[in-house]
N, C-alpha and C positions, 0 to 999 in steps of 0.2 A: 331642839326646835328646827335646826337646819335641815334635818333629814325629812321633815314634813314636806318642805318645799321640794326637795328632790323627788320625793314619792308622788307628789302632785304633778310634777313635770312629767315624769315617767308614765303616770297613769294617763294623762291627757294625750301623750304620744300614742299610746297603746290604743286608746279609744279611737283616735284618729285612724291608725292603722286598721283596725277592726272594721270601722265604718267604710274605709276605702275598699277593703276587701269584699265586704257585703255588696256595696254599690257595684264593683266590677263583676260579681257573680250575677247579679240581677241584669245587669246590661249585656253580659254575655250569653244570656239565655240559659243559665244553669237551673232556673226553676220554672221553665216554660211548661214542660210536661211531667207532672209528678205521678201520674197514673200508669203510664205505659211500662216503666221498669217493673212496677209491682205485679202487672198482669202478664208481662212477657214471659215469665217463668211458666205460666200455665198453658201457654200455646205450644201445640204440637208441631215440631219442626223436623219430623223424621225424613221427610222427602224435600230436599232442597232443589228448586229448579235450576237446571244447568249443571248440576253435579253428575258427571259420568258414571262415578262409582254407584250412585243410588238409583239411577235410572235404568240400569241394565236388568234385564229379566233374570230372575233366579235360575240357576242352571238345574236342569233336570238330569239326575244320575240314578243309575240303577243300584248304586251301593246300598246295601241294608235292605233291599227288597227281595225277599224270597230266600 
């Protein structure tokens, strides 16, 4: 019967920790925007503004022609 009291005490502590973690996540904005991560994978980001490697024009070469 003594183990029941230990289990109740441990479960109350765990519920308290889980509740604190959930409230912290809500307060810190973890659940503010649930749609953007799901659609971000669909966006085409081949050309990033300010990226010098991607803004240069492709070089024209006569290799393979003729």
